[in-house]
N, C-alpha and C positions, 0 to 999 in steps of 0.2 A: 143952334149956333154949334157947329160940329168941335167937340174937343181938340185943341192942338196936339197934331201927333209929334211924337219925339222923333228926332232924325236917325235914321240908322246907318251905321259905317258897315258897308257890305266888303265881300273879299275884293271887288274892282276898287275900291277906295283906298285900300292900303298899299303904301309904297315901300318897297324894299328899301332899306336905309333909315327909314322915319324912325324917330324916337318919341315916346311918349312918357310924361313924368306923373307918377300917381302923388297923392297927398302924403304929408308928413305924419307918421303915428308914433306917439311917445311910447316906449315900454314901460308902463306902469309895475312898479314893483309890487304891489300887492295883486294885481291881475295875474302878473308873471307866475307868482310865488304860487297862487291857486290854481292855476292852470297845472302847473308842474305836480302837485301835491295830488291832484284829480287823475293826471294823465302819463305823466311822466316823472314819478318820484326817487329820481338817481340823487344820491346826496349832493351832488354838485349842482342840482337844480332847486335843491329845498333846505339845505342845513347849511348855514353861514360859516361855523366851525370846520365842518367837512370839506366844504368847498374851498376854504382858505387852504387846506393842504392838498387839494387837487392841483394837477396840472395847470388850471385856469386862475388859480390865486383867489377865488371868490365865486359867488353864485353868478351862474350864466342862465340866460334863457333856454327852454327847452325848444328844440327844433319844430315843433308841433305848433309853439307860441309865435315862433318866427314867422312860420307860414301862416299863422291867423293874422300878424300884423301886415305881412304881403298882401294877403287878399283884400284888408282895409282900406290899405293904398291903392291897390288896383282899381277899387270902385271908382276912384276919381277919374280913371282912362275909358272902363269899359261900360259903365251904367250909371250916366249921370241926366240931369235933366236936359243937357246941351245935346247928347247923342249916346245911343248905346249900339253895341257890337253886336252883330248878326251872328253870334256865337252857336254852334251846333253840338260842341261837346270837344272835349280834350282826347287824345289818342296815346300820347306818349310824355313823360316827364324824365328829365335828366337834372337831377338836383345834387348841389355841392354846398356844402356847409364850410365856408373859407375862414371865417373870423367869429369868436364870440361875440354874443350881445348881452349887455347888462342892462339892470334897470336904469332908467332914465335915459338910455339911449333913444335917439329919434331916427326912425327908419324910413325909408322912401323907395317905393320901385321905379326903376326905368326899366322900361320896356322897348326893345328894337326889333323891328320886322327883319327877320334875316333872310327869309326866302320865302317863297308863295309859288304854288301851281295848281292847275285844275285838279280835282280828285276825279277817281274812277267814276263816280256817279254824278249826274247832272245836278246843278243846282248848289253846288258846292265847292269849296276849293280848300287846299291844305296850306296852311300858313304856320311857319317856324317863328317862333317868337322867343327872344333871348331876353330872360328878365335879369335884372340886377338888382340886389336887395343893398342899398346904400345907407351908411349911417351918419351922422352928422357932420363927420369929418370928411365925406364921401368915400370912404373906405366901402370896399365891396365885402360885405358880410356873407352873402349866399347869391348862388346864381341857380337858375331855374331855366333850362330850355323845354320848351313845351311846343308840342304840335298839335295845332288845334284845326277843327274844320270850321269854316266860317260860309255862310248862306252866299251864294252870287244873287244880284241884283236879277229881278225877273225881268225876262227879254221885254224890251221895249220902255221899261220904268225909267224915269228921270232920276238922276242924282238926286240925295235927300228925299227919298220915296221909301 
């Protein structure tokens, strides 16, 4: 018995304007602080007293930690037992942090296919994905526009192959 193959989402399967929601990820205080201590130890990321005197009025998550939670949320979209996207790599990111993230916030990715076109090399297409990272109040805390290469379906191959 041959193992069941995971359906693959190819360039042709992506529709401009389609939206995809990732899973919810909680900003765990201990994990957030540990990440900041190791990778981004600014006082407003690691010290409650100093953060209280900052423009943020308290400890906020590091940008790197926010990106980590974004990636966790994206797994629900790009790489699940239901389907995996045929990514070949990212070419360009435009990242904007729009609001602070705090411990206990719940984040979720919303990805919109903004544009797509064939690439200069055969077998791939360029897809522009607009990512919004939303908190539990549906406020956008970060946006990431990403240009990625996605494999095209082999000539003559049926969908879901």
